[in-house]
C-alpha positions, 0 to 999 in steps of 0.5 A: 625663042630660037635665034636665026643663025647668020650667013658665015658671010654676014659674020665675016662682014660685020667683023670687017666693018667693027676691026677699025673700032676694036683697034681703036678700043685695044689701042687706048686701053693700051695707052690708058695705064702709064709706066715709069719713064725716062725723062725729066720734066722742069723743076719746079717754079719757087717764089714766095707768095703771101699776104698777110691777114691782118684782124687789127681792127678788123681790116681783113678778117673778121670783117666786124667784130661779133660776127658768129663763129659760122660767117667768121669761118666761112669769110676765111674760107672766102680769103684762103679760096682767092688765095689758093686760085691765084696760085699763092702759096703763103698766109701771115695771119694775125693771132696777137695784135695787142697782148691778145690771142686769136688762139686758145691760150692759157697766157692772153685773153681771147681778142676782142677783134674777135666777138668785140669782148676781151676774153670772150671765147668765139666759140671755137680756134681761129688758128686751128681752123685757119691751118685745117682750111689753108694746109689744105688747100697746099697754103703756109699759114705764119702766125703773126705777132705783135710782140710789144704793143699792149692796147692800141686803145686805152679807152678800150675795155680789157679782160682781167686777164691782160698784161695791162691789169696782170702785171702792169708794171712791164707796161707803159702808155704812150699817147692812147695806147699802151706798150709793154716796155722791151727795156723790161726782161719780164716784157721780153721773157712773155713775149717769148714766152706767147710765140713758143706756146703757139709754135709748139701746140700749133702746126704752123709754118712761120712765125712772122713779127712786125714792125712795132717793137716801140711806138711809131712817134708822136709829135709831143710824146715821148717813150718815157723810159730813159733809155739810150736808142742804142740800149733799146736796139740792143734789147730788140737785138736781143730779143730777135736773136734769142727768138730765132735760136728758141723756133730753131730749137723747138720747131726748125723748120719753121721759118721766122720772119720780120716786116721792118719799115722800108727805109732801114734809115733816111740816105740808105740808099743814098738820095732814098728820104723818109720822114721816120729813123727806124733804126733809132727811133722803132730801135730796128737795127733790121739789117743786122737780123738780115746780116746775122741770119737770125731771120729766114726770110726779111719783109721790108715794106716796101708801100712806094711806087716803082718811079719816084727817086726819094723813096724808089721801090727798086732802089730799096729792093736792090739795096736789101737784097746786096744786106745779107744772103737770106732772103728778102722779099719786099711788102708791096701795097697793093693795097693803095691800087686807086687810093689816096696816097699815089693812085696807083693802077694794077699795073704797079703791082705786077711790075713791082712783082716783076722788079722782085724776080730780077733784081737781086742774088737770092730766092723770089718772094713778095707779100700783098699788104694786104689780103682784102685788095685781092679778095675785092680785086680792087682795081683789078689786080686779082684778074690782072695776077692771072697773068703773073701767076701762070703755074703755083709755086713751090716755097724755096728752100731753107738751104742753111737748116737742111739739104737732106731731099724726101725720098721719091713716092710712091707713084701710080697712076690711071685713067678713068674717063678723060682725066688720070687719077694718081695715088702716091705714097709718101715717105714720112719727112713729105710735106705737100705734093707737087703734080706735073703733067705734061702734054705733047711737049709742053710741061705744066705744074697743075698743082701743089698742095697737102700729101694728106691727101693721097691722090689726085685727079687731074686732066688726062696727061701724056705723062705727069711727074710727082715730086715730095716736098718737105717743111724745109721746102727740100724737093726730091727727084721726080718720079715721072710716069708716062703712057704706056 
């Protein structure tokens, strides 16, 4: 069929009518490419935002013994999804509650909190799974160890490979519990070897100890080792110092953190009262560890409210942050929201977080006790935290270990539909990538995630900035691209 020829006048008219659309498409095409621009985004926010994930007594995970591996993994993903959604950046994952293991170990038996039977494999490696899933979400994993607690309940059955049967000479009973005796060089060496085994074989970001160096005192009971409090402190001081040195020798970027009882000694600072003297009774000279640089961070358990004078959260935080140059990231009792201890509202937690950003001269940070309160949105806390964690934050750096920033990544960007598609090529020292975007005059941090992704898709932006972050927390100069 022969097409009818249009008169020249009609063709010109149609072209004139389409000219605004053609010009708009041309402008859009020009706007769909990015090029380097001479612009600096705001510095990345820095804050350690952590949550403990306790396995002992199935407090946080898994929710009960004997769940299938698929159910356990789904529960763990749910916790990590919540942590990521809240724009938090770390979990403290309990891997050794009582001389057992939530990972494949040739030293310790499988934990009974997984399957209900000590020594029985859950069919997968929980620590390896946690690391893989957390890192994919840009979340650090700090492996949490109880160095000397051997059994929570002596009436529970134990496997042949448990220390209480394999090497009972280094253990002591204390009421209903069994403890590895810190006075024993073999007990200290065993605990150290367990931790270093994990550091060597797993891609953990940190090693974390709690305050159970000696058992909490109970009326009518004594830890029958014949040692004075000063002798006990010397054993623990030596263990902490050795641990720090050994971890740094193996992987210098792995953070070492300890979470002591929140009051160093009763009456310190002035007016503070406590029913426990951690210094005397738990052998915890945690102030010395902080002052001597035997930790990369200290997380004292400041589980009290802001207002009481006898255990004032701000007074204690201020004192702790004056005791050394390393970060103090307090433990905050999110679990106590609405509870019988003090019936605190969710606003108590967000107010405490605000104080951690104002008190002291060191890097910001805090840790929630514990993850379950966040997952269940206890008292509306997770909803409320949306106004506290407004943008992702990078974990603070460790300038006492390294100040060598990675190189800026190679970055390319294009527009696809209503999105900006990013690709990056990092140097070998890069562990995470931070993405900032500007629309109009406002910059926002959109994501801090795994470098392994190689790229990301974000809502269309007028300008983007991509920063490389290494394992020590050092950040490169940002690579900034703007609409051409």
